[in-house]
C-alpha positions in Angstrom: 0.0 0.0 0.2 2.7 2.3 0.9 4.3 1.8 -2.5 1.5 2.5 -4.1 0.9 5.7 -2.4 4.3 6.5 -3.3 4.0 5.5 -7.0 0.8 8.0 -7.0 2.5 10.8 -5.8 5.4 10.5 -8.0 3.1 10.2 -11.1 1.3 13.2 -10.0 4.5 14.9 -9.5 5.5 14.3 -12.9 2.6 15.3 -14.5 2.4 18.7 -12.8 5.9 19.5 -13.7 5.1 18.7 -17.3 2.1 21.0 -17.1 4.1 23.8 -15.6 7.1 23.4 -18.2 4.4 23.5 -21.0 3.3 26.5 -20.1 6.8 28.2 -20.0 8.3 26.8 -23.1 5.3 25.8 -25.3 4.4 29.1 -27.3 0.7 30.0 -27.2 -1.7 31.8 -29.4 -2.0 34.8 -26.7 1.8 35.1 -26.9 1.8 35.1 -30.8 -1.3 37.9 -30.9 0.6 40.2 -28.3 3.5 40.3 -30.8 1.7 40.9 -33.9 -0.3 43.7 -32.0 3.0 45.1 -30.5 4.5 45.2 -34.4 1.1 46.7 -35.7 1.2 49.4 -32.8 4.6 50.5 -33.6 3.9 50.4 -37.6 1.0 52.6 -36.7 2.8 55.1 -34.7 5.7 55.3 -37.1 3.1 56.1 -40.0 1.7 58.8 -38.0 4.5 60.2 -36.5 7.4 59.7 -38.7 9.9 58.2 -36.1 10.9 54.8 -35.4 9.5 52.4 -32.7 10.8 49.2 -31.6 9.2 45.9 -30.0 11.6 44.9 -27.2 11.8 42.9 -24.1 10.5 45.3 -21.4 12.0 47.5 -20.1 13.0 50.5 -22.6 16.4 51.8 -22.2 17.2 55.1 -20.5 17.0 56.9 -23.6 13.7 55.3 -24.7 10.1 56.1 -23.7 7.8 53.2 -23.2 4.5 53.8 -25.0 2.7 50.7 -24.5 3.2 47.5 -22.6 2.0 43.9 -23.4 2.1 41.4 -20.3 2.6 38.1 -21.1 2.1 36.3 -17.8 5.0 33.9 -17.6 6.9 35.2 -20.2 8.8 38.4 -20.2 6.5 41.5 -21.2 6.8 43.2 -24.5 7.3 47.2 -24.9 6.7 49.7 -27.7 9.7 51.9 -27.3 10.6 55.1 -28.9 13.6 57.4 -28.8 12.5 59.9 -26.1 14.0 63.2 -27.9 12.0 62.3 -31.2 9.0 61.3 -29.2 9.1 64.9 -27.3 9.6 66.4 -30.9 6.5 64.6 -32.3 4.4 65.7 -29.1 5.6 69.3 -29.9 4.2 68.8 -33.4 1.0 67.5 -32.4 0.5 70.4 -29.7 1.4 73.0 -32.3 -1.0 71.6 -35.0 -3.5 71.6 -32.1 -3.1 75.3 -31.3 -3.5 76.3 -34.9 -6.5 74.9 -35.4 -8.2 76.1 -32.0 -10.9 78.9 -32.7 -13.7 80.6 -30.9 -16.0 81.6 -34.1 -16.4 80.1 -37.6 -14.6 83.5 -38.7 -11.4 82.2 -37.2 -11.7 79.1 -39.5 -12.5 80.6 -42.6 -10.4 80.2 -45.3 -12.3 82.7 -47.9 -12.5 79.9 -50.5 -16.3 78.8 -51.6 -15.3 75.8 -53.7 -14.2 73.5 -50.5 -17.0 74.4 -48.2 -17.7 76.5 -44.9 -15.2 75.8 -42.1 -16.9 75.5 -38.7 -15.3 76.2 -35.3 -16.8 73.2 -33.4 -16.8 73.3 -29.4 -18.9 70.0 -28.6 -17.7 67.3 -26.6 -16.5 65.4 -29.9 -14.1 68.0 -31.0 -13.2 70.2 -27.8 -9.4 70.7 -27.5 -7.9 70.6 -24.2 -7.1 74.5 -23.9 -7.1 76.8 -21.3 -9.2 79.1 -22.8 -11.7 76.6 -23.5 -11.7 77.1 -27.7 -13.0 74.7 -30.3 -11.4 73.1 -33.3 -11.6 74.0 -36.9 -13.2 71.5 -38.8 -13.1 71.4 -42.7 -16.1 72.5 -44.7 -18.0 70.1 -47.2 -17.9 71.0 -50.8 -21.2 72.5 -51.7 -21.0 71.7 -55.3 -21.4 67.6 -55.4 -23.0 66.9 -58.5 -21.9 70.1 -60.2 -19.4 72.6 -61.4 -18.1 75.2 -58.6 -17.3 78.6 -60.0 -15.2 80.4 -57.3 -15.4 83.7 -58.9 -19.3 83.7 -58.9 -19.4 81.7 -56.1 -22.1 79.4 -57.2 -22.8 75.7 -58.5 -23.4 75.0 -62.0 -25.0 71.7 -63.4 -22.6 69.8 -65.6 -23.4 70.3 -69.2 -26.2 67.9 -70.4 -27.1 65.6 -73.3 -30.8 64.7 -72.5 -31.4 63.5 -76.0 -28.3 61.2 -76.2 -27.1 62.3 -79.5 -23.6 62.8 -78.4 -24.2 67.0 -78.4 -24.5 68.8 -75.4 -27.2 71.3 -74.8 -26.2 75.1 -76.2 -27.7 76.6 -73.0 -24.5 75.1 -71.0 -22.0 75.7 -73.7 -22.6 72.8 -76.1 -23.9 73.1 -80.1 -26.9 71.0 -79.8 -30.2 73.5 -80.7 -32.7 71.0 -79.5 -31.4 68.7 -76.7 -34.9 67.3 -76.2 -34.9 65.9 -79.9 -32.2 63.7 -81.2 -32.9 64.4 -84.9 -31.8 68.0 -84.4 -27.8 68.3 -84.1 -24.8 69.5 -85.6 -23.9 66.7 -88.4 -27.6 65.7 -89.2 -28.6 66.0 -93.1 -31.1 69.5 -93.5 -34.0 68.4 -95.0 -36.3 70.7 -97.1 -39.5 71.6 -95.1 -42.1 74.1 -94.7 -42.1 73.9 -91.2 -38.6 75.2 -91.1 -37.4 72.7 -88.6 -33.4 73.0 -88.5 -32.1 69.4 -88.6 -28.3 70.4 -88.7 -28.6 73.4 -86.1 -27.3 75.7 -88.9 -29.8 78.7 -89.4 -28.0 79.0 -92.6 -29.0 75.8 -94.4 -32.4 74.9 -95.7 -32.4 71.9 -97.4 -31.3 71.0 -101.1 -34.7 70.1 -102.6 -34.5 71.0 -106.8 -36.8 68.4 -108.4 -36.6 70.0 -111.7 -32.8 70.1 -111.7 -32.5 74.0 -112.5 -30.2 74.6 -109.6 -32.6 76.4 -107.6 -33.8 75.3 -104.3 -37.4 74.9 -103.9 -39.0 77.9 -102.1 -40.8 75.2 -99.7 -37.4 75.1 -97.9 -37.3 77.2 -95.3 
């Protein structure tokens, strides 16, 4: 009985040691996820700031600043480390940009350009900037001419030139050369037909058609 108990305890000890060793030496998905997340964090910081970021075993060196830490339980922690001097320069740029965009009224934000929309000064919770003066933030305007042409001099929108009848020619009222944009039979290049109604098929008022049944070289008076 004593031997059986000793054997059982030994077996339990071996199983416990194997589980403990596995937790230390066997990489887990969580560890891999932490490393990937750390690399993505550094990549995003580099894209935004223009300065380098290193994924290192914690802690960062004396000349570095720890931006974020990933605790990995029984493995060493990971840190996103950046050069302290470069990081301070980046923070100064961010603060300068915030100061540039601070405002009290819409007039503080306006650039005087009509076609890029009216800039506004937002002071609600979503856009509020941490400022001792309690100022807001300039928000870019929305272009006013989404479906048309914008003319800065006139400060107004115009619809793009149309081709309602689909004959390939745009209407005269917007700079085209189609004299009747509702009738595809009337547009430049069409053959002018002699008719008493004076329909201008080719959009050229100087032509009236060439009806000369008797062949005497004179166009019929019926053509108008």
